[in-house]
C-alpha positions in Angstrom: -25.8 -12.9 -26.2 -24.5 -9.7 -24.6 -22.2 -10.2 -21.6 -21.0 -7.6 -19.1 -18.1 -8.3 -16.8 -18.0 -6.0 -13.9 -16.4 -5.3 -10.5 -16.2 -2.5 -8.0 -12.5 -1.6 -7.5 -11.3 -0.1 -4.2 -10.0 3.0 -6.1 -10.3 4.4 -9.6 -6.6 3.9 -10.4 -7.0 0.2 -9.8 -7.9 -2.2 -12.6 -9.2 -5.7 -12.6 -7.0 -8.4 -14.0 -9.6 -11.1 -13.4 -12.1 -9.5 -15.8 -9.6 -9.2 -18.5 -8.6 -12.8 -18.1 -12.2 -13.9 -18.5 -12.8 -11.6 -21.5 -9.6 -12.7 -23.3 -10.6 -16.4 -22.9 -14.2 -15.9 -24.2 -14.3 -12.9 -26.4 -14.0 -14.8 -29.7 -17.3 -16.6 -29.1 -19.2 -14.0 -27.0 -19.9 -10.2 -27.1 -18.2 -9.1 -23.9 -17.9 -5.6 -22.3 -15.8 -4.8 -19.2 -17.5 -2.3 -16.9 -15.3 -1.2 -13.9 -16.6 1.0 -11.1 -15.4 1.8 -7.6 -16.9 1.1 -4.2 -17.4 4.9 -3.8 -19.7 5.1 -6.9 -23.4 5.5 -6.1 -25.2 2.2 -6.7 -27.8 4.0 -8.8 -25.0 5.2 -11.2 -23.6 1.7 -11.5 -26.9 0.0 -12.1 -27.9 2.7 -14.6 -24.7 2.2 -16.6 -25.0 -1.6 -16.6 -28.7 -1.3 -17.7 -27.7 1.0 -20.6 -25.5 -1.8 -22.0 -28.6 -4.1 -22.2 -26.8 -7.3 -21.1 -28.2 -10.8 -21.1 -25.5 -11.9 -18.6 -23.7 -9.9 -15.9 -20.7 -11.3 -14.1 -19.3 -9.7 -10.9 -15.8 -10.3 -9.5 -16.1 -10.3 -5.7 -13.6 -9.6 -3.0 -13.8 -8.6 0.7 -13.5 -4.9 -0.2 -16.5 -4.9 -2.5 -18.9 -7.7 -1.7 -21.4 -5.7 0.3 -21.6 -2.9 -2.2 -21.9 -5.5 -5.0 -24.8 -7.1 -3.3 -26.6 -3.8 -3.3 -26.1 -3.4 -7.0 -27.2 -7.0 -7.6 -30.5 -6.4 -5.7 -31.3 -3.4 -7.8 -30.3 -5.0 -11.0 -32.5 -8.0 -10.5 -35.5 -5.7 -10.0 -35.1 -3.7 -13.2 -33.9 -6.7 -15.4 -35.7 -9.8 -14.0 -34.5 -12.0 -16.8 -30.8 -11.2 -16.7 -28.4 -14.0 -15.7 -26.2 -13.0 -12.8 -22.9 -14.8 -12.2 -20.5 -14.2 -9.3 -16.8 -15.2 -9.1 -13.7 -14.3 -7.2 -12.1 -15.3 -3.9 -14.8 -14.0 -1.7 -17.5 -16.3 -3.1 -15.3 -19.3 -4.0 -15.6 -20.5 -0.4 -18.7 -21.1 1.6 -20.5 -21.0 -1.8 -23.7 -22.4 -0.4 -23.9 -19.5 2.1 -23.6 -17.0 -0.7 -26.3 -18.7 -2.9 -28.6 -18.5 0.1 -27.8 -15.0 1.1 -28.1 -13.6 -2.4 -31.1 -15.3 -4.0 -30.8 -13.0 -7.0 -27.6 -14.8 -8.1 -28.0 -17.6 -10.6 -24.5 -19.0 -10.7 -21.2 -18.8 -8.8 -17.9 -19.7 -10.6 -15.6 -21.3 -8.0 -11.9 -20.8 -8.2 -9.9 -20.4 -11.4 -12.5 -19.0 -13.8 -11.4 -18.7 -17.4 -12.5 -22.1 -18.7 -15.3 -22.5 -16.2 -16.9 -19.2 -17.1 -16.6 -19.9 -20.9 -18.2 -23.3 -20.5 -21.0 -21.8 -18.4 -21.7 -19.1 -21.0 -21.9 -21.9 -23.6 -24.6 -23.7 -21.6 -26.5 -20.5 -20.9 -26.7 -19.8 -24.6 -27.2 -23.5 -25.4 -29.0 -26.4 -23.8 -28.5 -25.4 -20.1 -26.7 -28.6 -19.0 -25.3 -26.9 -16.0 -24.5 -30.2 -14.3 -21.8 -30.7 -16.9 -20.0 -27.5 -15.9 -17.3 -28.4 -13.4 -16.5 -25.6 -10.9 -19.8 -23.9 -10.5 -22.8 -23.6 -8.1 -26.2 -23.2 -9.6 -29.9 -23.4 -8.8 -32.3 -26.1 -9.9 -36.0 -26.6 -9.4 -37.3 -30.0 -8.5 -40.9 -30.6 -7.7 -41.5 -26.8 -7.3 -38.7 -26.7 -4.8 -35.4 -24.9 -5.6 -32.2 -26.4 -4.5 -28.6 -25.2 -4.8 -26.2 -27.6 -6.4 -22.4 -27.4 -6.3 -20.5 -29.3 -9.0 -17.1 -30.9 -8.6 -14.1 -28.6 -9.1 -12.3 -28.2 -12.4 -8.7 -29.3 -12.9 -6.1 -26.6 -12.9 -5.5 -24.9 -16.2 -2.4 -25.1 -18.3 -1.4 -21.4 -18.0 0.4 -21.4 -21.3 -2.8 -22.2 -23.1 -4.5 -19.0 -21.8 -4.7 -16.0 -24.1 -3.0 -12.8 -22.9 -5.3 -10.4 -21.0 -2.9 -7.4 -21.4 -3.5 -6.3 -25.0 -7.0 -4.8 -25.2 -6.9 -1.7 -27.3 -9.5 0.0 -25.2 -7.1 -0.2 -22.2 -4.3 1.8 -23.9 -5.6 5.3 -23.2 -5.6 4.6 -19.4 -2.3 2.6 -19.1 -0.4 5.6 -18.0 -2.8 6.8 -15.3 -3.9 3.5 -13.7 -2.2 0.5 -12.0 -1.6 -2.4 -14.3 -1.9 -5.7 -12.5 0.3 -8.5 -13.9 0.8 -12.2 -13.0 3.7 -14.3 -14.0 2.6 -17.3 -11.9 -0.3 -18.6 -9.9 -0.2 -20.4 -6.5 2.0 -20.1 -3.4 4.5 -22.6 -2.0 3.7 -21.7 1.6 0.8 -22.6 3.9 0.2 -19.6 6.1 -3.2 -20.3 7.8 -4.5 -16.7 7.6 -4.0 -16.5 3.8 -6.1 -17.7 0.9 -3.1 -18.4 -1.2 -2.1 -21.2 1.1 -5.1 -23.3 -0.1 -3.7 -23.8 -3.6 -0.8 -26.2 -3.5 2.1 -25.6 -5.9 3.2 -22.8 -8.2 2.5 -22.7 -11.9 4.3 -20.3 -14.2 3.3 -18.6 -17.5 5.8 -18.9 -20.3 8.6 -16.4 -19.6 9.0 -15.2 -23.2 5.3 -14.4 -23.5 5.5 -12.7 -20.1 8.4 -10.5 -21.4 6.6 -9.7 -24.6 3.5 -8.6 -22.8 5.5 -6.4 -20.5 7.2 -4.7 -23.4 3.8 -4.1 -25.0 2.5 -2.4 -21.9 5.6 -0.3 -21.5 5.5 0.7 -25.2 1.9 1.8 -24.8 2.5 4.0 -21.8 2.2 1.9 -18.6 3.8 3.7 -15.7 3.2 1.3 -12.8 3.0 -2.5 -13.1 2.2 -4.4 -10.0 3.0 -8.1 -10.0 0.4 -10.1 -8.2 2.5 -13.2 -7.8 2.4 -14.3 -4.2 6.2 -14.9 -4.0 7.9 -13.4 -7.0 11.3 -14.6 -5.9 10.5 -18.2 -5.2 12.8 -19.4 -8.0 16.2 -17.7 -7.9 17.1 -18.0 -11.6 13.6 -16.9 -12.7 13.6 -13.8 -10.4 17.1 -12.9 -11.5 16.2 -13.2 -15.2 13.1 -11.1 -14.7 14.9 -8.4 -12.7 17.6 -8.2 -15.4 15.0 -7.9 -18.1 13.1 -5.2 -16.3 16.2 -3.2 -15.6 17.2 -3.3 -19.3 13.7 -2.4 -20.5 11.9 -0.3 -17.9 11.9 3.1 -19.8 10.8 4.8 -16.6 8.0 2.3 -15.7 7.9 1.3 -12.0 7.5 -2.3 -10.9 6.1 -3.5 -7.6 6.6 -7.1 -6.3 5.6 -9.2 -3.3 8.8 -11.0 -2.2 9.7 -13.3 0.6 12.7 -11.6 2.0 14.3 -14.5 3.9 14.7 -16.6 0.8 16.2 -13.8 -1.3 19.7 -15.1 -2.4 22.7 -12.9 -1.7 23.7 -13.0 -5.4 20.3 -11.5 -6.4 20.7 -8.8 -3.7 24.2 -8.0 -5.0 22.9 -7.8 -8.6 20.1 -5.4 -7.6 22.4 -3.2 -5.5 24.7 -2.8 -8.4 22.4 -2.6 -11.4 18.8 -1.6 -10.3 18.0 2.0 -11.2 16.8 4.0 -8.2 13.0 4.2 -7.9 12.1 1.6 -10.6 11.5 -1.3 -8.2 9.3 -1.5 -5.1 9.3 -4.5 -2.7 6.3 -5.5 -0.6 7.4 -7.9 2.2 5.0 -9.6 4.5 6.7 -9.9 8.0 3.4 -10.2 9.9 5.0 -11.2 13.2 8.4 -11.7 14.7 7.0 -13.8 17.5 8.2 -17.4 17.0 5.2 -19.1 18.7 2.8 -17.1 16.6 4.6 -18.0 13.3 4.6 -21.7 14.4 0.8 -21.5 15.2 -0.1 -20.2 11.7 2.4 -22.6 9.9 4.5 -19.7 8.8 8.3 -20.4 8.3 10.4 -17.2 8.6 14.1 -16.8 9.2 14.3 -13.4 10.9 18.1 -13.0 10.6 17.9 -13.6 6.8 15.0 -11.3 6.5 16.9 -8.6 8.3 19.9 -9.2 6.0 17.7 -8.8 2.9 15.8 -5.7 4.0 19.0 -4.0 5.3 21.0 -4.6 2.1 18.1 -3.4 0.0 17.7 -0.3 2.2 21.4 0.5 2.2 21.5 0.3 -1.6 19.1 3.3 -1.7 17.7 1.8 -4.9 14.4 0.1 -3.9 11.6 1.3 -1.7 10.3 -1.3 0.7 6.8 -1.8 2.1 6.7 -4.1 5.2 3.5 -5.6 6.5 2.4 -6.4 10.0 -0.7 -8.2 11.2 -2.1 -7.5 14.6 -4.2 -10.2 16.2 -2.5 -13.4 15.1 -2.7 -16.4 17.5 -0.4 -16.3 20.6 0.3 -12.6 20.1 -0.7 -10.3 22.9 -0.3 -6.5 23.2 3.2 -6.8 24.6 4.5 -9.3 22.0 3.0 -7.2 19.2 4.8 -4.2 20.6 8.0 -6.2 20.2 7.1 -7.2 16.6 6.4 -3.5 15.8 9.7 -2.3 17.3 11.7 -5.1 15.6 10.3 -4.2 12.2 10.5 -0.4 12.6 14.1 -0.8 13.5 14.6 -1.8 9.8 13.4 1.7 8.8 11.2 0.6 5.9 9.9 3.4 3.6 6.4 2.2 4.5 5.2 0.1 7.5 1.7 -1.1 7.1 0.0 -2.1 10.3 -3.0 -4.3 9.4 -5.5 -6.3 11.5 -6.2 -10.0 11.1 -9.1 -10.8 8.8 -10.7 -14.2 9.2 -11.0 -14.9 5.5 -13.5 -17.5 4.3 -11.7 -20.8 3.4 -8.6 -20.2 5.5 -7.4 -22.6 8.2 -7.4 -19.9 10.8 -11.1 -19.2 10.3 -11.9 -22.9 10.5 -9.9 -23.1 13.8 -11.2 -19.8 15.2 -12.7 -21.4 18.3 -9.3 -22.8 19.2 -7.9 -19.3 19.8 -11.2 -17.8 21.1 -11.6 -15.5 18.1 -14.6 -13.1 17.7 -14.8 -11.3 14.4 -17.1 -9.4 12.1 -19.8 -11.5 10.5 -19.5 -9.6 7.2 -16.6 -8.6 5.1 -13.8 -7.7 5.8 -14.2 -10.2 8.7 -11.8 -8.3 10.9 -11.0 -9.9 14.2 -12.5 -8.1 17.3 -10.5 -10.0 19.8 -9.2 -13.4 20.9 -8.0 -15.1 24.1 -4.8 -13.0 24.3 -5.8 -9.8 22.6 -9.1 -8.4 23.8 -11.0 -5.7 21.9 -9.6 -3.0 24.1 -6.1 -3.8 22.9 -7.2 -3.8 19.3 -8.6 -0.3 19.8 -5.3 0.9 21.3 -3.3 -0.5 18.4 -5.6 1.2 15.9 -4.5 4.5 17.3 -1.0 3.5 16.5 -2.0 2.6 13.0 -3.7 6.0 12.5 -0.7 8.2 13.4 1.8 5.8 11.8 0.0 6.3 8.4 -0.2 10.1 8.8 3.3 10.6 9.9 5.8 7.9 9.2 4.3 6.4 6.0 3.6 9.8 4.6 7.2 10.9 5.3 6.3 14.4 6.2 8.8 14.7 9.1 11.3 11.9 9.0 14.1 13.9 10.8 11.7 14.7 13.7 10.3 11.3 14.0 13.7 9.5 14.1 14.8 11.9 16.8 11.8 11.1 18.8 11.7 7.4 18.4 15.5 6.9 18.8 16.3 9.5 21.5 13.2 10.5 23.4 10.7 7.7 23.8 11.3 4.2 25.1 10.6 2.7 21.7 9.0 3.6 18.4 5.8 1.8 19.4 5.5 3.8 22.6 5.8 7.1 20.8 3.1 6.2 18.2 0.9 4.8 21.0 1.2 7.8 23.3 0.8 10.3 20.5 -2.1 8.2 19.1 -3.9 8.3 22.5 -3.4 12.1 22.7 -4.7 12.4 19.1 -7.9 10.5 19.7 -8.4 12.2 23.1 -8.8 15.5 21.3 -11.1 14.1 18.7 -8.7 14.8 15.8 -9.6 11.4 14.2 -13.0 12.9 13.4 -11.8 15.9 11.4 -9.6 16.5 8.4 -6.1 18.0 8.4 -3.8 20.1 6.3 0.0 19.8 6.4 0.2 22.6 8.9 -2.2 20.8 11.2 0.0 17.7 11.3 2.9 19.7 12.5 1.0 21.9 15.0 -0.7 18.8 16.5 2.5 17.0 17.1 4.0 20.1 18.6 0.9 20.4 20.8 1.6 16.9 22.1 5.3 17.5 22.7 4.5 20.7 24.6 2.6 18.6 27.1 5.8 16.9 28.0 7.9 18.6 30.6 11.5 19.6 29.7 13.7 16.6 30.3 10.8 14.3 30.4 11.6 11.2 28.4 14.9 13.0 27.5 13.0 15.5 25.3 14.7 18.7 24.2 12.1 21.1 23.0 14.6 23.3 21.1 15.9 20.3 19.1 12.3 19.0 18.4 11.1 22.4 17.2 14.2 23.0 15.1 13.8 19.6 13.4 10.1 20.2 12.8 10.8 23.5 11.2 13.4 21.9 8.9 11.0 19.1 8.0 8.2 21.6 7.3 10.3 23.6 4.9 11.4 20.4 3.1 7.7 19.5 2.5 7.3 22.4 0.0 8.3 22.6 -3.6 7.7 26.4 -3.6 8.3 29.0 -1.0 5.6 28.5 1.7 3.2 31.4 2.3 2.5 30.4 5.9 3.9 28.4 8.8 2.4 26.7 11.8 4.7 28.7 14.3 5.3 32.3 15.0 8.3 33.8 13.3 11.1 34.8 15.7 12.7 37.4 13.5 11.3 40.9 12.8 11.1 42.1 9.2 14.0 44.4 9.7 16.2 41.6 10.9 15.1 39.4 7.9 16.1 42.2 5.5 19.5 42.6 7.3 20.2 38.9 6.9 19.2 39.0 3.2 21.7 41.8 2.7 24.4 40.0 4.6 23.9 36.7 2.7 24.1 38.5 -0.6 27.3 40.4 0.3 29.0 37.4 2.0 27.7 34.2 0.5 31.0 32.4 1.2 30.2 32.4 4.9 27.6 29.8 4.1 29.4 27.5 1.6 31.2 27.5 -1.7 28.1 26.0 -3.3 25.9 28.7 -2.0 28.3 31.4 -3.1 28.4 29.8 -6.6 24.7 30.6 -7.0 25.6 34.3 -6.9 22.2 35.3 -5.6 21.5 39.0 -5.1 19.4 40.4 -2.3 16.4 40.7 -4.5 16.7 37.0 -5.6 17.1 35.9 -2.0 13.8 37.7 -1.1 12.1 35.9 -3.9 13.5 32.4 -3.4 14.7 32.1 0.2 13.1 31.6 3.7 15.3 32.1 6.8 15.0 30.6 10.2 17.2 30.5 13.3 17.7 27.1 14.8 19.2 27.0 18.4 21.7 24.2 17.7 24.2 23.1 15.1 21.8 21.6 12.6 24.4 20.6 10.0 26.4 18.7 12.5 23.3 16.9 13.8 22.3 15.8 10.4 25.8 14.6 9.6 26.7 12.9 12.9 23.7 12.9 15.2 25.6 15.0 17.7 23.5 17.8 19.4 25.7 20.8 19.9 23.9 23.8 21.4 27.1 25.8 21.7 26.6 26.8 18.1 23.3 27.9 16.4 22.3 27.7 12.8 20.8 30.1 10.2 18.8 27.8 8.0 18.5 29.2 4.4 16.0 27.3 2.3 15.9 28.1 -1.4 12.9 27.3 -3.6 12.1 27.2 -7.3 15.6 27.9 -8.5 15.3 25.3 -11.2 12.5 26.4 -13.5 12.9 23.4 -15.9 11.0 20.9 -13.6 7.4 20.8 -12.4 8.5 19.9 -8.9 11.7 21.7 -8.1 13.2 20.4 -4.8 14.0 22.8 -2.0 17.7 23.4 -1.4 18.8 23.7 2.2 21.9 25.7 3.2 23.1 26.4 6.7 25.4 29.0 8.2 26.8 28.4 11.7 26.1 31.2 14.2 27.6 32.1 17.5 24.8 31.9 20.0 25.6 35.4 21.4 25.6 36.9 17.9 22.5 35.0 16.9 20.5 36.2 19.9 21.8 39.8 19.6 20.7 40.3 16.0 
C-alpha cells in the first residue's frame, strides 16, 4: 500500500515536522513518501505531482495557513483518483471535526490530536479488515441503511514520547538541511492556559529523553543544518533543563543558529547571567510572546505575566548584545481598546526588540476565547485564519487603523533599514512610537503606497516625503537632523558603493575632487584609524562616498547631543575587505567648521 504524506507549507524554506514524525513511526510497515509544497504552488502542479506517485492513501497536515488551499487540492484529487483514501490531520481539523467532515465530503478520515500511533493504527485497518471503530482518535464515515453518517471515536491516551522513533534522520533530508528551517521539539504541551492559544488545551508538559535530543541535534549540525527552530511552547519552563540545553548548544553549535519560544518573566537570573557571559553572538534567537501589557486583558484571557520581570529579562538579554529578540503583540484581545493597545505597543517598543511583530487576534477553533466570543461581542472571519473583525471595545475601524501601523512597522523597524532615523523620530519628535507609526501609516495608505512595490530608495524617499509635510518645529522636528540621519542610514544599507541616492547631491564634482585630494593628503584630520588605511586619491574615488551633514554626527551618535555649531564630512568606505562576500561599510567623520563647510 502506497502512502503519500503531504502538506502545504507557508514558505519553501519551511519543513513539516509532523509529516516526518508520522513517517518515522510507520515507515517500517508501510511504503511512505513525504511530499511538501507551498501555499503559493498552483493546485494543478500539486495534484499532478501527487498523482504521479500513484498513492493508495494520501494524508494532509492542516493548519490555518493552508486549509483553504488544501481543500482545493483535495477536491481535484478525488475527481482524478476516486478510490484513493484521503486522511486529514493537524491542529486545524482536530477541533470541530464534524464540521470538517461535513464541509469536505471527499475526506475519508480525520486523525484527531497527536497522530503517530493513531495514524499507524488507521493505516493498518485500511490495509486490513477496516475495523475503524477500534481506532481511537479518528473520525470516519460509515454507511447504514444507505445513509452515511460521521462517527467520532474516543480520544487516544497520550503517547510515551521516549517510545517514538526519531524524525530527524531521513537521508533524503540531508541535501536540504543547510537551506531550510529544521523544526525540532524537545517537549510537547504547555503549562499555561491562555484562552486564545491551542496549546492551552493540552494539560501538562512531556519531555523527550534529553540524551536522544542532544544526539539528534548533533546529527543535524554534522549534516549541515544552519537554522534549528525549537517548537516547544515554553522552552525555559524547567530551569535546569533549559540551562543544560543552552550549555550544550553553546558548546556544539558550529555556526548553527537556534530559535526558541521562551516565557521571559520566568527566566531565572542565573540563566540570564550564563547566557550573557557564554552565549556566542548571533547563535541564539528568542521569541517572546508579550501579547498585551494591559492587566485586565491578561486576566480576561487567563494569562499570567509579571511585567517587571519580563522587562528585566528582555533588557538584560538586549544589553548583552548576544541574542536577537522577537517580541509578539496581539491586537484585539478582550478589554483592550485602541488607547490601551497604544499603551501596550509603546510599553514593548520601549524595550527596543530587534523585531516587534504586531499580529491580530485569530479566533482559533477549540480555544476558550472562540467558545466565549459572544461574551466580548466578537465578529470574525468565518474561514481561516479566523481573524477578528471587531469586538465591543475595538470596532473594525480601529483594526484598520492599527493595520497601517503594522504595515510601516514591518517595512521600517523590523527590516532595520534606518534605525538611527527612527529612534530619533520616536524618541525626540513624535509623542510616542505608536503615534509616529500611526501617522506615517495613515500618510502611506493615503497615497496608495500599500498597493505598489518598493525599492530601498523608495522607503527613504517616502519617509522624507512625509517628514516634509511637517512644518519646521512641528512636533520638535529638525529637518536637518532628520535628513542627515537618513543619509547616514542609507549609506549603511549598502555593502558596495551605491550608484544612486534618493536625494540630490549638494556638492559639485569639482568640490568632490577637492575633498578626495584633501583627505588623501591629510588623513590624520579624520582619525588615526583612517590615516592607517593610507588610501590614495585614486583609492578614495573607488571606495568612498562623501556627504556633508549640517551637525556634529559623531557627537550625536555617541551622546545623543545635537550640535549644529559644528558640521560633519561623512566619509563612507566600501569593499575594502575583499575576503568576504558581504564587506561591511566603514563610516568615518571629519568635523567641519560651518563657515568652512558652506564656503567650499
